[in-house]
C-alpha positions in Angstrom: -111.5 -131.0 47.0 -110.0 -129.6 50.7 -111.3 -131.7 53.8 -114.3 -128.9 54.2 -115.9 -130.1 51.0 -116.2 -133.6 52.2 -119.4 -134.3 53.1 -120.1 -136.9 55.9 -122.0 -139.6 56.1 -124.3 -137.4 59.3 -125.1 -135.1 56.5 -125.6 -137.0 53.8 -128.4 -139.1 55.4 -130.1 -136.1 56.8 -130.2 -134.2 53.3 -131.5 -137.7 51.9 -134.3 -137.6 54.8 -135.0 -134.1 53.8 -135.8 -135.1 50.1 -138.1 -137.3 51.3 -139.9 -135.0 53.5 -140.0 -132.1 49.8 -140.9 -135.1 48.1 -143.8 -136.5 50.4 -145.0 -132.4 50.7 -144.8 -132.1 46.5 -146.8 -135.5 46.8 -143.7 -136.7 44.0 -144.4 -140.7 44.1 -141.9 -141.5 41.9 -138.9 -139.5 44.0 -139.7 -141.3 46.6 -139.6 -144.8 44.6 -136.2 -143.7 43.7 -135.3 -143.1 47.4 -136.7 -145.9 48.2 -134.4 -147.7 46.1 -131.3 -145.7 47.5 -131.9 -146.7 50.8 -132.6 -149.8 50.3 -129.4 -150.3 48.7 -127.0 -148.9 51.2 -128.8 -150.5 54.1 -127.3 -153.9 52.0 -124.1 -152.6 51.7 -124.2 -151.3 55.8 -125.0 -155.1 56.6 -123.0 -156.7 54.4 -119.7 -155.0 56.0 -121.2 -155.6 59.9 -122.3 -151.8 60.2 -125.5 -152.9 62.0 -126.8 -149.1 63.3 -126.2 -148.1 59.8 -127.9 -151.0 57.9 -131.1 -150.5 60.7 -131.3 -146.9 60.6 -131.5 -147.2 56.8 -134.0 -150.0 56.6 -136.3 -148.1 58.5 -135.7 -145.2 56.1 -136.6 -147.6 53.7 -139.3 -149.1 55.0 -140.9 -145.1 55.6 -140.6 -144.4 51.8 -141.6 -147.7 50.7 -144.8 -147.1 53.1 -145.0 -143.4 51.7 -144.8 -145.1 48.2 -147.5 -147.7 49.0 -149.8 -145.5 50.7 -149.9 -147.3 53.9 -150.0 -144.1 55.7 -146.5 -144.2 57.6 -146.4 -147.9 59.0 -142.7 -146.5 60.2 -141.6 -143.6 61.8 -139.3 -141.6 59.8 -136.0 -141.5 62.1 -135.2 -138.0 63.4 -132.1 -136.2 62.7 -131.5 -136.9 66.9 -132.2 -140.6 65.6 -129.5 -140.6 62.7 -126.5 -138.7 64.5 -127.0 -141.2 66.9 -127.2 -144.1 64.9 -124.0 -143.4 63.1 -121.8 -142.2 66.0 -123.2 -145.0 67.8 -119.8 -147.8 68.3 
């Protein structure tokens, strides 16, 4: 595998965000629930290693998927692509 074929953390989270939006548009609640679990686990891992920016970003994404999954009309806001880039590149 060469360097060009490796996915970055920014790309990975943006792709997961896109899956959330697609699943929401398709009303695929099962996939939303699966994505919620993914965001929740990665958020916990980021917090465990002390990366508060990534942990907070992924917690927001987990809350957003939870809100969609439970039908609570987006109490939380899905982070934008720019929010993701900022959180990952923040010192």
